[in-house]
C-alpha positions in Angstrom: 88.3 91.1 111.3 85.2 91.8 108.9 82.8 90.6 106.2 81.8 91.9 102.8 79.6 89.0 100.9 78.6 88.0 97.3 75.6 86.7 95.7 75.3 84.3 93.7 72.3 86.1 92.0 69.2 84.3 89.9 68.8 87.2 87.6 65.5 86.2 86.8 64.6 86.6 90.3 66.3 89.4 91.0 65.5 91.3 87.6 69.3 92.4 87.3 70.5 93.7 83.8 73.6 93.2 83.2 75.5 95.3 80.1 78.4 93.9 77.7 81.6 95.7 77.4 84.1 95.9 80.3 83.4 97.4 82.8 80.0 97.3 83.5 78.2 98.0 87.1 74.7 97.8 87.8 73.8 99.1 90.8 70.4 99.1 93.2 69.7 95.6 94.5 68.7 95.7 98.1 68.3 92.1 100.3 65.5 92.4 102.5 66.5 90.7 105.6 69.2 93.4 106.3 69.4 95.6 104.4 72.2 95.3 102.8 72.9 96.8 99.3 74.7 95.2 96.2 76.8 95.9 93.0 76.4 93.9 89.7 80.0 93.6 88.2 80.5 92.4 84.7 83.4 89.8 85.1 86.6 89.7 82.9 89.9 89.2 83.0 92.9 90.6 85.7 96.2 90.8 86.1 96.7 90.2 90.3 99.0 90.1 92.4 101.9 92.6 92.5 102.4 94.5 89.7 104.5 97.3 91.0 107.3 95.7 93.1 106.1 97.1 96.4 104.6 93.5 97.3 105.3 90.9 99.3 106.6 87.8 98.2 103.1 85.9 98.8 101.6 88.4 96.2 103.8 87.1 93.3 103.9 85.6 90.4 101.5 88.4 89.0 99.0 86.5 86.8 96.7 86.8 84.8 93.2 85.4 86.7 89.3 85.5 85.1 86.7 86.1 86.8 82.6 85.9 86.1 79.5 88.0 86.6 78.8 88.2 90.2 77.5 91.0 92.6 79.4 92.2 95.8 78.2 93.8 99.1 78.8 97.5 98.1 79.5 98.3 102.1 81.2 96.1 104.3 78.9 94.5 106.8 77.4 96.6 109.8 77.2 95.8 114.1 73.8 96.6 113.3 73.2 94.0 110.5 75.3 91.5 112.1 73.4 91.7 115.2 70.7 90.4 113.0 72.0 87.2 112.9 73.8 87.5 116.2 72.3 89.7 118.3 75.0 89.7 121.3 78.2 90.0 119.2 80.0 93.1 120.9 82.8 94.2 118.2 85.3 95.8 121.3 87.0 98.7 121.7 90.3 100.4 121.2 92.2 102.7 123.7 88.5 103.0 124.9 87.4 104.2 121.6 84.4 102.0 120.4 84.0 99.6 117.5 80.3 98.9 118.5 78.3 101.8 116.5 75.6 100.5 114.6 77.3 101.3 111.1 80.7 100.7 111.7 81.6 98.0 109.8 81.6 94.6 112.4 84.7 92.9 113.8 86.5 90.5 116.2 84.6 88.0 113.6 86.1 85.1 112.9 85.9 83.1 109.2 83.4 80.8 110.9 81.2 83.9 111.9 81.8 84.8 108.6 80.6 81.8 106.9 78.1 81.0 109.4 76.1 84.7 108.7 76.3 83.9 105.3 74.6 80.5 105.4 72.0 82.1 107.7 71.4 85.1 105.8 71.0 82.4 102.2 68.5 80.9 104.6 66.5 83.4 105.4 66.4 85.0 102.1 66.2 82.4 100.3 69.2 83.5 97.7 72.7 82.1 97.8 75.4 84.5 99.5 79.1 83.5 100.3 82.5 85.2 100.8 84.0 86.0 97.8 86.8 84.1 96.4 90.6 86.1 96.5 90.2 86.7 92.5 87.3 88.1 92.5 87.9 90.4 95.8 91.0 91.7 94.3 89.2 92.0 90.6 86.3 94.2 92.5 88.8 96.2 94.9 91.0 97.1 91.8 88.1 98.5 90.1 89.8 98.3 86.6 93.2 99.8 87.9 96.2 98.3 88.1 98.2 100.6 90.5 99.0 99.3 94.1 95.3 101.4 95.1 92.1 101.8 92.9 92.9 106.0 93.6 96.9 106.1 92.3 100.1 106.2 94.1 99.4 109.5 95.8 99.7 109.1 99.2 97.8 112.6 99.6 95.1 110.8 98.0 94.5 108.0 100.6 92.6 109.8 103.1 89.6 111.1 100.4 88.9 106.9 99.5 89.9 105.2 103.0 89.7 105.0 106.3 93.9 104.1 107.4 96.4 105.4 109.1 97.0 108.8 108.9 98.7 111.9 110.4 96.3 112.4 113.1 97.3 109.0 114.3 100.9 109.2 113.8 100.5 111.5 116.9 99.1 109.0 119.2 101.0 106.2 117.7 104.5 107.7 116.5 105.5 104.1 115.9 102.6 103.6 113.1 103.4 103.9 109.5 101.0 106.3 108.1 100.0 108.1 105.8 100.4 112.2 104.7 97.0 112.8 105.3 94.2 113.3 107.7 91.6 111.1 107.1 89.1 112.5 110.1 88.7 108.9 111.8 91.2 107.4 114.3 89.2 103.9 114.3 86.8 102.6 112.3 84.5 104.6 110.5 80.4 104.3 109.8 80.8 102.3 106.3 80.5 104.0 103.1 82.4 107.6 104.5 84.8 107.7 101.8 84.8 107.9 98.1 83.9 104.4 96.2 86.3 102.6 93.5 85.6 102.4 89.9 83.1 100.1 91.0 80.8 101.2 93.2 81.9 100.0 96.1 83.3 101.6 99.5 86.2 101.4 101.6 87.5 98.1 99.6 91.3 99.3 101.3 91.2 100.6 104.9 88.4 100.7 107.6 88.7 97.0 108.3 90.8 93.5 107.7 87.9 91.7 105.2 87.7 87.5 105.1 87.5 86.1 101.9 86.9 82.4 100.8 90.6 80.8 100.5 93.1 79.0 102.4 96.2 80.5 102.7 99.4 79.3 101.0 102.0 81.7 100.3 103.0 79.7 97.0 98.4 79.7 95.9 99.5 82.1 92.8 101.9 78.8 91.4 99.1 76.5 92.0 95.9 77.8 90.6 93.6 77.8 87.2 93.3 81.1 85.4 89.5 80.7 85.3 87.3 81.8 88.6 90.4 80.2 90.8 90.3 79.4 94.7 92.7 77.6 96.7 91.1 74.9 99.0 93.7 73.0 99.7 94.8 72.1 103.0 96.1 75.2 105.4 95.7 76.4 108.9 94.4 80.0 107.9 92.2 81.8 106.0 93.2 85.2 103.3 92.3 88.3 105.0 92.4 91.1 102.1 91.8 95.0 102.1 93.9 96.3 105.3 91.9 98.3 108.3 92.3 101.8 109.9 95.7 101.3 111.5 97.7 100.3 108.5 99.8 102.5 106.4 101.0 102.6 102.7 102.2 98.7 102.8 99.0 97.1 103.9 96.8 99.0 102.2 97.5 97.9 98.4 95.0 96.0 96.0 97.3 92.9 96.3 98.1 92.2 100.0 97.1 89.4 101.2 97.6 88.1 105.1 96.9 84.9 106.8 94.8 84.9 109.8 
């Protein structure tokens, strides 16, 4: 499982300018410890959850949620960046194919590892970093869209925007459910290899699953407030979002959520 972090911005220090209107994005902020780039996203309201009828029960009910302004990592955290925190980290292999290249997303990290990385980065940089909430993550992933995927619902378009289970993977793993296209990678790709969404964020769907802050609860959507929700109740698991390189259409959706 991979990481994408969010920064709580001190606007006077970082000199970030947010435009009015929706959507509004400010790009170009880079933190100096690991070189991660950030995209600033203007907050707003959206329909969170399964709005198309494709999803699982834990994605319902679809409901209006509003989030405040935030800045999110432009890319998933890479092996190279994570190893500045933990030099011995091994992302492993799949079928003898490495997941350890510098620019591949870091994987095989627990939720505790992910939050420890954010805390370490906060202590080193002087700014506050954390995992995004589930609501912030979905708002960012959708990029202002209401469709299941931020590029639309044409399967053939998926491989322009995401590293997913594709036609090539289907040949090697015939039991996999796949998209009818080829993305050029059998396992994880270097971050930023595909087109971004409308907010300038890369790999929000596919490539590697991403941890978020929330405790997993299948019925969380019926229990949370409208404004900046986060589920912090008792639970054994945390939420993961976005799907990965081995996922087909069901797992590659902006509203898809699992607990691990």
